[in-house]
C-alpha positions as CSV (number, residue, x, y, z in Angstrom):
1,X,14.0,-5.2,51.8
2,X,12.6,-6.5,48.6
3,X,14.4,-5.3,45.5
4,X,12.7,-7.7,43.2
5,X,9.5,-5.7,42.8
6,X,11.4,-2.5,42.0
7,X,13.4,-4.3,39.3
8,X,10.3,-5.9,37.9
9,X,8.5,-2.5,37.8
10,X,11.4,-1.0,36.0
11,X,11.5,-3.8,33.5
12,X,7.8,-3.5,32.8
13,X,8.2,0.3,32.3
14,X,11.0,-0.3,29.9
15,X,8.9,-2.8,27.9
16,X,6.0,-0.4,27.8
17,X,8.2,2.4,26.6
18,X,9.7,0.2,23.9
19,X,6.2,-0.9,22.8
20,X,5.1,2.7,22.5
21,X,8.1,3.6,20.5
22,X,7.4,0.7,18.1
23,X,3.8,1.8,17.8
24,X,4.7,5.4,17.0
25,X,7.1,4.1,14.2
26,X,4.4,1.9,12.8
27,X,1.9,4.7,12.9
28,X,4.3,7.0,11.1
29,X,5.0,4.4,8.4
30,X,1.2,3.9,7.9
31,X,0.7,7.7,7.5
32,X,3.5,7.8,4.9
33,X,1.9,4.9,3.0
34,X,-1.6,6.3,3.0
35,X,-0.4,9.8,2.0
36,X,1.6,8.3,-0.9
37,X,-1.3,6.1,-2.0
38,X,-3.7,9.0,-1.7
39,X,-1.5,11.2,-3.9
40,X,-0.9,8.4,-6.4
41,X,-4.6,7.7,-6.8
42,X,-5.4,11.4,-7.4
43,X,-2.6,11.6,-10.0
44,X,-4.3,8.7,-11.8
45,X,-7.7,10.4,-11.7
46,X,-9.1,8.3,-8.9
47,X,-10.5,9.4,-5.6
48,X,-7.7,9.9,-3.0
49,X,-9.9,8.8,-0.1
50,X,-9.9,5.3,-1.6
51,X,-6.5,4.9,-0.1
52,X,-8.0,4.5,3.4
53,X,-10.7,2.0,2.6
54,X,-9.5,-1.6,3.0
55,X,-9.9,-3.9,0.0
56,X,-11.3,-1.0,-2.1
57,X,-7.8,0.5,-2.2
58,X,-6.7,-2.8,-3.9
59,X,-9.5,-2.5,-6.4
60,X,-8.5,1.0,-7.3
61,X,-4.9,0.1,-7.5
62,X,-5.7,-2.8,-9.8
63,X,-7.9,-0.5,-12.0
64,X,-5.0,2.0,-12.3
65,X,-2.6,-0.9,-13.1
66,X,-4.9,-2.2,-15.8
67,X,-5.3,-5.5,-14.2
68,X,-8.6,-7.5,-14.0
69,X,-10.7,-6.8,-10.9
70,X,-11.1,-10.5,-10.2
71,X,-7.5,-10.5,-9.0
72,X,-8.8,-9.2,-5.7
73,X,-9.8,-12.8,-5.0
74,X,-6.2,-13.9,-5.6
75,X,-5.2,-11.5,-2.9
76,X,-7.0,-13.7,-0.4
77,X,-5.0,-16.8,-1.2
78,X,-1.8,-17.1,0.9
79,X,1.5,-17.0,-1.0
80,X,-0.4,-16.3,-4.3
81,X,-1.2,-12.9,-2.9
82,X,2.6,-12.0,-2.7
83,X,3.1,-12.8,-6.4
84,X,-0.1,-10.9,-7.4
85,X,0.9,-7.8,-5.4
86,X,4.4,-7.8,-7.0
87,X,2.9,-8.2,-10.5
88,X,0.3,-5.5,-9.9
89,X,2.8,-3.1,-8.4
90,X,5.1,-3.5,-11.4
91,X,2.2,-2.8,-13.7
92,X,1.3,0.2,-11.6
93,X,4.9,1.5,-11.8
94,X,4.9,1.1,-15.5
95,X,1.7,3.2,-15.8
96,X,3.7,6.0,-14.2
97,X,6.8,5.5,-16.4
98,X,8.8,3.7,-13.8
99,X,10.6,0.3,-14.2
100,X,10.1,-3.1,-12.8
101,X,12.6,-2.4,-10.0
102,X,10.5,0.5,-8.8
103,X,7.4,-1.8,-8.9
104,X,9.1,-4.3,-6.7
105,X,10.0,-1.4,-4.4
106,X,6.3,-0.5,-4.3
107,X,5.4,-4.0,-3.3
108,X,8.0,-4.5,-0.7
109,X,8.7,-1.0,0.7
110,X,5.5,0.8,-0.1
111,X,5.9,3.3,2.7
112,X,9.0,4.6,0.9
113,X,8.1,4.1,-2.8
114,X,4.4,5.3,-2.8
115,X,5.3,8.7,-1.4
116,X,8.1,9.0,-4.0
117,X,5.6,8.1,-6.7
118,X,2.8,10.2,-5.4
119,X,4.7,13.4,-4.5
120,X,7.4,13.0,-7.1
121,X,7.6,14.1,-10.7
122,X,6.0,11.0,-12.2
123,X,3.0,11.5,-14.4
124,X,0.3,9.0,-15.0
125,X,0.7,7.6,-18.5
126,X,-1.9,4.9,-18.4
127,X,-4.9,6.7,-20.0
128,X,-8.3,5.6,-19.0
129,X,-8.9,2.7,-16.7
130,X,-10.1,-0.4,-18.5
131,X,-13.9,-0.8,-18.9
132,X,-15.2,-4.3,-18.3
133,X,-18.4,-5.3,-19.9
134,X,-21.4,-5.5,-17.5
135,X,-22.7,-8.6,-19.1
136,X,-24.8,-9.6,-22.1
137,X,-27.0,-6.9,-23.6
138,X,-30.6,-7.5,-24.3
């Protein structure tokens, strides 16, 4: 009688069930984040669908926050990107009348704070997004 294979099978099933549970939680958090971003973007007069496009969602968030678009390059640099995200989120929060603490919350717990910002009472106070010159005129 070999009980080792039954125990191994039960352990594998338990691991798979745990992985599925973690995956479902991650998916739910991503849905919360995207929904909050979508609503936040539409409040600021930007297209909501930009929330689901990688890199472009950072460009739109930087426009709303009033930060230069070249900061997207800084997001590619390890450790620098953490500081840039926190600064940009604080600026984004201020455009909606929120404080620096809320901005740090956006950066660190976006799946909680972006839905609060998007679906809450906050109004976009930032005005028009900055217009950057296209280059020298002829």
